[in-house]
Structure formats: structure tokens, C-alpha cells
N, C-alpha and C positions, 0 to 999 in steps of 0.2 A: 467393577471399576470402568468397564468399556463404556457404559452410559455416561459416566462422568467426562470421559475424554471426548465423546461425540458432543455432548452438551457444551463443553468448553470451546470446542472448535466452532460450533454453530454460533455461539455468542461472540467469538472473535470476528467471524465473517459479518455478523450483524453490526457489531460496534465499528468495525473497520469501514464498512459501507456507509453507515450513517456519518462517521467522521469524515470520510472522503467528500460526501455531499456538503456538509456544513463548512468544512475548511475551504474547499475549492470554490464554492459559491460565494463565500465571504471574500476570498482573495480576488475573484473576478469582479466582485461588486466594487471593492476598493479600487481595483485597477481602472475600470471603466468610468468611475466617478471622478478620476483624476487625483485621488488621494495616494499618499505614499504607502507603498508596500514594503518599504525597507525595514520596518519594525517587526515584520514576520520572519522569525528564524527558519532556516532551510529545513531543519529537522521536523518542524510542525507539518510541512508539506509532505514529508516522507512517511511520518508515523502511521497514517491510516493504511498505507501499502504494507508496512510490516505486519500490522494487525491482520490484514487480509491474508498475507502469506502464511502466517502461522495458523490460520483457520483452515487452510486447504488440507486435503488428504496428503499423506506422505509421498505417494507416487507423484502427485501433482506438484509438490514441492521440489522433488527431484527433477521433473521436467522443466520447471522454471529455472532452476540452477543451470541445467544443461543449455537451455535457450540463451541465458545471459552469457555463458561461457562461449557459446558459438558466435554471439554478437560482438563480444569485446576481445576475442583472441585474434591474433594475427594469422592471416591466411597466407600460406606459402604458394608462390606461383608455380 
């Protein structure tokens, strides 16, 4: 079963990276051509990142969570 998990994570990384390229190139294409990007929902721009996150190793996922927590937590003087 370990090979299934590794294969699934690898596919998540590939799909997330391809989705990231397609969605963001399309977004910037529309933006630079002067067309409206208002029709693109915000969750479509985030979805490849979620796919990439779940394709990472568990240790790397924890490091990402810690990084976000350090960026968005209040720092006491």
C-alpha cells in the first residue's frame, strides 16, 4: 500500500503544478489583454496550491503549516 500513497502524492504534485501553470497563465493572459477577470472565482486560483500541498511529504506539510502560523501570528514586543 505504500506504493499507492507515493504514486498518489506524485500525481497530486503533477496535477497541481500543471493546474498552476494553466490557470495562472490564463489569468495573466486575460488580465494583460484588458479582459475582465471578475468571472474567475477565487477558489480556482487557490485549488492548484491545495493539490500541491497534499502532494508534499508529511514533514514538509507540517513545515508549511508552521511557516504560515509564524507569518500570520501576532508578535509580542
